[in-house]
C-alpha atoms as an extended CHARMM CRD file, in Angstrom:
* protein
*
        88  EXT
         1         1  MET       CA             32.8950000000       17.0720000000      -27.5210000000  PROA      1               0.0000000000
         2         2  LEU       CA             32.8990000000       16.1400000000      -31.4940000000  PROA      2               0.0000000000
         3         3  THR       CA             32.8370000000       12.4950000000      -32.0600000000  PROA      3               0.0000000000
         4         4  LYS       CA             35.0210000000       10.9730000000      -34.8800000000  PROA      4               0.0000000000
         5         5  ARG       CA             31.6070000000        9.7270000000      -36.5460000000  PROA      5               0.0000000000
         6         6  GLN       CA             30.0030000000       13.3510000000      -36.3410000000  PROA      6               0.0000000000
         7         7  LYS       CA             33.3900000000       14.9100000000      -37.8710000000  PROA      7               0.0000000000
         8         8  GLN       CA             33.2960000000       12.3170000000      -40.3540000000  PROA      8               0.0000000000
         9         9  ASN       CA             29.7600000000       13.3750000000      -41.4900000000  PROA      9               0.0000000000
        10        10  GLU       CA             30.5790000000       16.7790000000      -41.5250000000  PROA      10              0.0000000000
        11        11  ILE       CA             33.2220000000       16.2820000000      -43.6740000000  PROA      11              0.0000000000
        12        12  LYS       CA             31.1660000000       14.0190000000      -46.0720000000  PROA      12              0.0000000000
        13        13  LYS       CA             28.7450000000       16.8600000000      -46.4450000000  PROA      13              0.0000000000
        14        14  THR       CA             30.9620000000       19.6620000000      -47.3570000000  PROA      14              0.0000000000
        15        15  GLN       CA             33.9020000000       17.9570000000      -48.9960000000  PROA      15              0.0000000000
        16        16  ARG       CA             35.0820000000       19.0340000000      -52.6880000000  PROA      16              0.0000000000
        17        17  HSD       CA             36.2120000000       15.2920000000      -53.6500000000  PROA      17              0.0000000000
        18        18  GLU       CA             36.7350000000       12.1760000000      -52.1650000000  PROA      18              0.0000000000
        19        19  GLY       CA             39.3160000000       12.3120000000      -49.2870000000  PROA      19              0.0000000000
        20        20  ASP       CA             39.2700000000       16.1690000000      -48.8740000000  PROA      20              0.0000000000
        21        21  THR       CA             39.5540000000       16.9770000000      -45.3540000000  PROA      21              0.0000000000
        22        22  GLY       CA             41.5770000000       20.4330000000      -45.4980000000  PROA      22              0.0000000000
        23        23  SER       CA             39.6900000000       22.6340000000      -47.8210000000  PROA      23              0.0000000000
        24        24  PRO       CA             38.2430000000       25.7750000000      -46.4070000000  PROA      24              0.0000000000
        25        25  GLU       CA             34.7380000000       24.7290000000      -46.7610000000  PROA      25              0.0000000000
        26        26  VAL       CA             35.2530000000       21.5080000000      -44.5000000000  PROA      26              0.0000000000
        27        27  GLN       CA             37.0040000000       23.3800000000      -41.9240000000  PROA      27              0.0000000000
        28        28  VAL       CA             34.2190000000       25.7820000000      -41.5850000000  PROA      28              0.0000000000
        29        29  ALA       CA             31.8090000000       23.1150000000      -41.3860000000  PROA      29              0.0000000000
        30        30  VAL       CA             33.5230000000       21.2260000000      -38.6700000000  PROA      30              0.0000000000
        31        31  LEU       CA             34.3400000000       24.4580000000      -36.7840000000  PROA      31              0.0000000000
        32        32  SER       CA             30.6160000000       25.2620000000      -36.8730000000  PROA      32              0.0000000000
        33        33  ARG       CA             29.7070000000       22.2270000000      -35.6770000000  PROA      33              0.0000000000
        34        34  ARG       CA             32.2000000000       22.2740000000      -32.5080000000  PROA      34              0.0000000000
        35        35  ILE       CA             30.9300000000       25.8400000000      -31.9690000000  PROA      35              0.0000000000
        36        36  GLU       CA             27.2250000000       24.9200000000      -31.7250000000  PROA      36              0.0000000000
        37        37  GLU       CA             28.2590000000       21.8890000000      -29.0830000000  PROA      37              0.0000000000
        38        38  LEU       CA             30.1860000000       24.4890000000      -27.2400000000  PROA      38              0.0000000000
        39        39  SER       CA             27.4080000000       26.8750000000      -27.0750000000  PROA      39              0.0000000000
        40        40  VAL       CA             25.0900000000       24.3540000000      -26.0870000000  PROA      40              0.0000000000
        41        41  HSD       CA             27.7180000000       23.4600000000      -23.1780000000  PROA      41              0.0000000000
        42        42  LEU       CA             28.3120000000       27.0490000000      -21.9400000000  PROA      42              0.0000000000
        43        43  ASP       CA             24.3410000000       27.6400000000      -21.7760000000  PROA      43              0.0000000000
        44        44  LYS       CA             24.3400000000       25.0860000000      -19.2130000000  PROA      44              0.0000000000
        45        45  ASN       CA             27.8110000000       25.9950000000      -17.4610000000  PROA      45              0.0000000000
        46        46  ARG       CA             27.6290000000       29.6310000000      -17.4820000000  PROA      46              0.0000000000
        47        47  LYS       CA             30.6510000000       30.0860000000      -15.3740000000  PROA      47              0.0000000000
        48        48  ASP       CA             32.9700000000       27.9510000000      -17.5220000000  PROA      48              0.0000000000
        49        49  LYS       CA             35.4410000000       30.7620000000      -18.2990000000  PROA      49              0.0000000000
        50        50  HSD       CA             38.0600000000       28.3780000000      -19.8770000000  PROA      50              0.0000000000
        51        51  SER       CA             35.4810000000       26.9750000000      -22.5030000000  PROA      51              0.0000000000
        52        52  ARG       CA             34.1820000000       30.3150000000      -23.2520000000  PROA      52              0.0000000000
        53        53  ARG       CA             37.6840000000       31.4620000000      -24.2260000000  PROA      53              0.0000000000
        54        54  GLY       CA             38.2040000000       28.2660000000      -26.3490000000  PROA      54              0.0000000000
        55        55  LEU       CA             34.7460000000       29.1040000000      -28.1280000000  PROA      55              0.0000000000
        56        56  LEU       CA             36.0130000000       32.4850000000      -29.0130000000  PROA      56              0.0000000000
        57        57  GLY       CA             39.1510000000       31.1750000000      -30.4370000000  PROA      57              0.0000000000
        58        58  LEU       CA             36.9260000000       28.6980000000      -32.7330000000  PROA      58              0.0000000000
        59        59  VAL       CA             35.0190000000       31.5920000000      -33.8310000000  PROA      59              0.0000000000
        60        60  ALA       CA             37.8410000000       33.4960000000      -34.6430000000  PROA      60              0.0000000000
        61        61  ASP       CA             39.3480000000       30.7820000000      -36.5720000000  PROA      61              0.0000000000
        62        62  ARG       CA             36.0760000000       30.2250000000      -38.6720000000  PROA      62              0.0000000000
        63        63  ARG       CA             35.9190000000       33.8000000000      -39.2180000000  PROA      63              0.0000000000
        64        64  LYS       CA             39.3140000000       33.6680000000      -40.9390000000  PROA      64              0.0000000000
        65        65  HSD       CA             38.5570000000       30.7880000000      -43.2160000000  PROA      65              0.0000000000
        66        66  LEU       CA             35.2060000000       32.5840000000      -44.0980000000  PROA      66              0.0000000000
        67        67  LYS       CA             37.3390000000       35.7690000000      -45.0020000000  PROA      67              0.0000000000
        68        68  TYR       CA             39.7160000000       33.8790000000      -47.2020000000  PROA      68              0.0000000000
        69        69  LEU       CA             36.9050000000       32.0530000000      -49.0770000000  PROA      69              0.0000000000
        70        70  GLU       CA             34.9960000000       35.3930000000      -49.3570000000  PROA      70              0.0000000000
        71        71  GLU       CA             38.1160000000       36.9980000000      -51.1160000000  PROA      71              0.0000000000
        72        72  ASN       CA             39.0690000000       34.1410000000      -53.3560000000  PROA      72              0.0000000000
        73        73  ASN       CA             35.7610000000       32.4750000000      -54.1220000000  PROA      73              0.0000000000
        74        74  LYS       CA             32.7340000000       34.1470000000      -53.6530000000  PROA      74              0.0000000000
        75        75  ARG       CA             30.2630000000       31.6780000000      -55.0830000000  PROA      75              0.0000000000
        76        76  VAL       CA             31.5150000000       28.8630000000      -52.9380000000  PROA      76              0.0000000000
        77        77  TYR       CA             31.4680000000       31.3130000000      -49.9560000000  PROA      77              0.0000000000
        78        78  SER       CA             27.7610000000       32.2550000000      -50.4130000000  PROA      78              0.0000000000
        79        79  ALA       CA             26.7570000000       28.6400000000      -50.9510000000  PROA      79              0.0000000000
        80        80  LEU       CA             28.5890000000       27.6250000000      -47.9000000000  PROA      80              0.0000000000
        81        81  ILE       CA             26.7580000000       30.2830000000      -45.7960000000  PROA      81              0.0000000000
        82        82  LYS       CA             23.3200000000       29.1620000000      -46.9900000000  PROA      82              0.0000000000
        83        83  LYS       CA             24.0780000000       25.5100000000      -46.4220000000  PROA      83              0.0000000000
        84        84  LEU       CA             25.5380000000       25.9200000000      -42.7850000000  PROA      84              0.0000000000
        85        85  GLY       CA             22.5780000000       28.6690000000      -41.9690000000  PROA      85              0.0000000000
        86        86  LEU       CA             25.5680000000       31.3940000000      -41.0520000000  PROA      86              0.0000000000
        87        87  LYS       CA             24.3790000000       35.0350000000      -40.9030000000  PROA      87              0.0000000000
        88        88  LYS       CA             26.4490000000       37.3110000000      -43.2180000000  PROA      88              0.0000000000
């Protein structure tokens, strides 16, 4: 589970301006962090099918945000991919 402090740290790292919590960059960063934590959980609990379904939903959401960024702002998209260490 992502704590409030961890989420705020992720937001501060990627926000466009002070108070920005809804930009695609911030949303992708927060989703990526949640995906990482859920992946670790699923490595330990292989039979947890409900969490696996949640993970697939998070991955789909992140993919949609990344697709939006790629179509509208390629420079920001490529910078975010490098910053988060995602494959593309």
